[in-house]
N, CA, C and O atoms as a DFTB+ gen file, in Angstrom:
212 C
 N C O
     1  1      -4.674       7.046       7.015
     2  2      -5.090       5.673       6.970
     3  2      -5.192       5.087       8.374
     4  3      -6.123       4.339       8.673
     5  1      -4.250       5.423       9.222
     6  2      -4.304       4.983      10.617
     7  2      -3.889       6.147      11.502
     8  3      -3.172       7.052      11.075
     9  1      -4.347       6.105      12.722
    10  2      -3.958       7.142      13.670
    11  2      -2.599       6.811      14.285
    12  3      -2.103       5.692      14.155
    13  1      -2.018       7.776      14.939
    14  2      -0.742       7.560      15.621
    15  2      -0.895       6.466      16.682
    16  3      -0.007       5.634      16.863
    17  1      -2.024       6.481      17.371
    18  2      -2.270       5.483      18.414
    19  2      -2.379       4.083      17.809
    20  3      -1.843       3.126      18.366
    21  1      -3.071       3.959      16.671
    22  2      -3.179       2.668      16.004
    23  2      -1.815       2.194      15.524
    24  3      -1.471       1.020      15.659
    25  1      -1.049       3.108      14.967
    26  2       0.284       2.777      14.456
    27  2       1.182       2.241      15.566
    28  3       1.940       1.296      15.346
    29  1       1.103       2.823      16.733
    30  2       1.925       2.386      17.860
    31  2       1.604       0.960      18.292
    32  3       2.457       0.283      18.867
    33  1       0.390       0.496      18.022
    34  2      -0.026      -0.850      18.412
    35  2       0.203      -1.882      17.309
    36  3       0.041      -3.080      17.541
    37  1       0.576      -1.430      16.121
    38  2       0.721      -2.338      14.983
    39  2       2.066      -3.050      15.002
    40  3       3.075      -2.508      15.455
    41  1       2.052      -4.284      14.496
    42  2       3.299      -5.027      14.343
    43  2       3.997      -4.538      13.080
    44  3       3.401      -3.825      12.273
    45  1       5.249      -4.918      12.911
    46  2       5.987      -4.547      11.708
    47  2       5.289      -5.106      10.462
    48  3       5.221      -4.446       9.424
    49  1       4.784      -6.307      10.584
    50  2       4.074      -6.937       9.467
    51  2       2.823      -6.136       9.096
    52  3       2.537      -5.938       7.915
    53  1       2.083      -5.679      10.101
    54  2       0.895      -4.861       9.857
    55  2       1.264      -3.554       9.146
    56  3       0.565      -3.118       8.231
    57  1       2.348      -2.947       9.569
    58  2       2.799      -1.687       8.974
    59  2       3.193      -1.905       7.516
    60  3       2.854      -1.095       6.653
    61  1       3.902      -2.985       7.244
    62  2       4.297      -3.277       5.867
    63  2       3.087      -3.522       4.977
    64  3       3.108      -3.189       3.792
    65  1       2.041      -4.099       5.537
    66  2       0.815      -4.352       4.762
    67  2       0.143      -3.062       4.298
    68  3      -0.597      -3.075       3.314
    69  1       0.386      -1.960       4.984
    70  2      -0.207      -0.682       4.583
    71  2       0.179      -0.308       3.152
    72  3      -0.616       0.298       2.435
    73  1       1.381      -0.663       2.737
    74  2       1.855      -0.326       1.393
    75  2       1.037      -1.007       0.309
    76  3       1.061      -0.573      -0.843
    77  1       0.316      -2.059       0.654
    78  2      -0.456      -2.810      -0.334
    79  2      -1.918      -2.389      -0.399
    80  3      -2.692      -2.968      -1.162
    81  1      -2.307      -1.392       0.385
    82  2      -3.679      -0.901       0.351
    83  2      -3.841      -0.017      -0.883
    84  3      -3.049       0.900      -1.099
    85  1      -4.878      -0.295      -1.703
    86  2      -5.102       0.562      -2.879
    87  2      -5.236       2.030      -2.471
    88  3      -5.965       2.360      -1.535
    89  1      -4.536       2.889      -3.172
    90  2      -4.571       4.313      -2.879
    91  2      -3.467       4.799      -1.959
    92  3      -3.300       6.005      -1.784
    93  1      -2.707       3.878      -1.365
    94  2      -1.618       4.285      -0.473
    95  2      -0.502       4.926      -1.282
    96  3      -0.088       4.391      -2.310
    97  1      -0.019       6.061      -0.822
    98  2       1.092       6.746      -1.483
    99  2       1.923       7.483      -0.448
   100  3       1.402       7.955       0.562
   101  1       3.211       7.577      -0.708
   102  2       4.091       8.368       0.152
   103  2       4.308       9.763      -0.430
   104  3       4.968      10.603       0.182
   105  1       3.753      10.003      -1.607
   106  2       3.890      11.305      -2.267
   107  2       2.941      12.322      -1.650
   108  3       1.792      12.005      -1.340
   109  1       3.427      13.542      -1.474
   110  2       2.568      14.616      -0.994
   111  2       1.833      15.275      -2.157
   112  3       0.730      15.793      -1.984
   113  1       2.442      15.256      -3.337
   114  2       1.860      15.857      -4.534
   115  2       1.658      14.784      -5.596
   116  3       2.513      13.919      -5.785
   117  1       0.526      14.846      -6.283
   118  2       0.256      13.925      -7.380
   119  2       0.805      14.519      -8.663
   120  3       0.623      15.707      -8.933
   121  1       1.484      13.684      -9.465
   122  2       1.962      14.123     -10.771
   123  2       1.330      13.241     -11.839
   124  3       0.485      12.401     -11.529
   125  1       1.729      13.423     -13.082
   126  2       1.192      12.605     -14.162
   127  2       1.576      11.134     -14.021
   128  3       0.866      10.252     -14.504
   129  1       2.701      10.877     -13.356
   130  2       3.188       9.492     -13.284
   131  2       3.311       8.928     -11.873
   132  3       3.633       7.750     -11.714
   133  1       3.066       9.722     -10.863
   134  2       3.225       9.177      -9.512
   135  2       2.300       9.875      -8.520
   136  3       1.786      10.966      -8.766
   137  1       2.113       9.198      -7.391
   138  2       1.389       9.791      -6.283
   139  2      -0.068       9.401      -6.175
   140  3      -0.781       9.924      -5.317
   141  1      -0.523       8.510      -7.011
   142  2      -1.933       8.120      -6.976
   143  2      -2.187       6.851      -6.168
   144  3      -3.337       6.455      -5.979
   145  1      -1.143       6.227      -5.702
   146  2      -1.324       5.026      -4.902
   147  2      -1.600       3.784      -5.723
   148  3      -2.157       2.809      -5.219
   149  1      -1.211       3.817      -6.986
   150  2      -1.339       2.638      -7.837
   151  2       0.076       2.158      -8.089
   152  3       0.881       2.897      -8.655
   153  1       0.388       0.985      -7.698
   154  2       1.756       0.490      -7.858
   155  2       1.931      -0.804      -7.120
   156  3       1.768      -1.883      -7.689
   157  1       2.263      -0.702      -5.858
   158  2       2.550      -1.895      -5.078
   159  2       1.312      -2.779      -4.974
   160  3       1.417      -4.003      -5.046
   161  1       0.139      -2.165      -4.805
   162  2      -1.055      -3.008      -4.711
   163  2      -1.369      -3.660      -6.056
   164  3      -1.904      -4.768      -6.086
   165  1      -1.046      -2.994      -7.175
   166  2      -1.241      -3.607      -8.500
   167  2      -0.297      -4.792      -8.679
   168  3      -0.685      -5.818      -9.238
   169  1       0.923      -4.654      -8.213
   170  2       1.887      -5.751      -8.281
   171  2       1.395      -6.919      -7.431
   172  3       1.456      -8.071      -7.861
   173  1       0.911      -6.625      -6.233
   174  2       0.410      -7.680      -5.350
   175  2      -0.753      -8.423      -6.004
   176  3      -0.810      -9.652      -5.955
   177  1      -1.674      -7.689      -6.611
   178  2      -2.805      -8.344      -7.283
   179  2      -2.332      -9.230      -8.424
   180  3      -2.867     -10.322      -8.620
   181  1      -1.342      -8.778      -9.177
   182  2      -0.793      -9.581     -10.268
   183  2      -0.169     -10.863      -9.732
   184  3      -0.388     -11.941     -10.284
   185  1       0.595     -10.750      -8.674
   186  2       1.241     -11.923      -8.072
   187  2       0.181     -12.898      -7.551
   188  3       0.281     -14.103      -7.782
   189  1      -0.812     -12.390      -6.864
   190  2      -1.854     -13.261      -6.327
   191  2      -2.637     -13.940      -7.453
   192  3      -2.963     -15.123      -7.351
   193  1      -2.938     -13.211      -8.514
   194  2      -3.646     -13.807      -9.650
   195  2      -2.795     -14.850     -10.340
   196  3      -3.322     -15.868     -10.789
   197  1      -1.494     -14.626     -10.439
   198  2      -0.594     -15.580     -11.059
   199  2      -0.541     -16.873     -10.243
   200  3      -0.499     -17.967     -10.805
   201  1      -0.542     -16.737      -8.925
   202  2      -0.479     -17.909      -8.044
   203  2      -1.706     -18.798      -8.222
   204  3      -1.630     -20.008      -8.009
   205  1      -2.838     -18.206      -8.610
   206  2      -4.068     -18.971      -8.772
   207  2      -4.064     -19.812     -10.046
   208  3      -4.845     -20.755     -10.168
   209  1      -3.197     -19.478     -10.985
   210  2      -3.177     -20.201     -12.261
   211  2      -2.703     -21.596     -12.090
   212  3      -2.625     -22.345     -13.064
């Protein structure tokens, strides 16, 4: 998603935002229930949609 050089220039806030990018995963292997990068970004979308109500 980012290079080592880009990562070195990022703030902590920027780094934390990476977890909310659709498809981001820390898993090396995909299983039936994990590793597809669907999770934190789905939660963020739900929270943002709720705030709009």
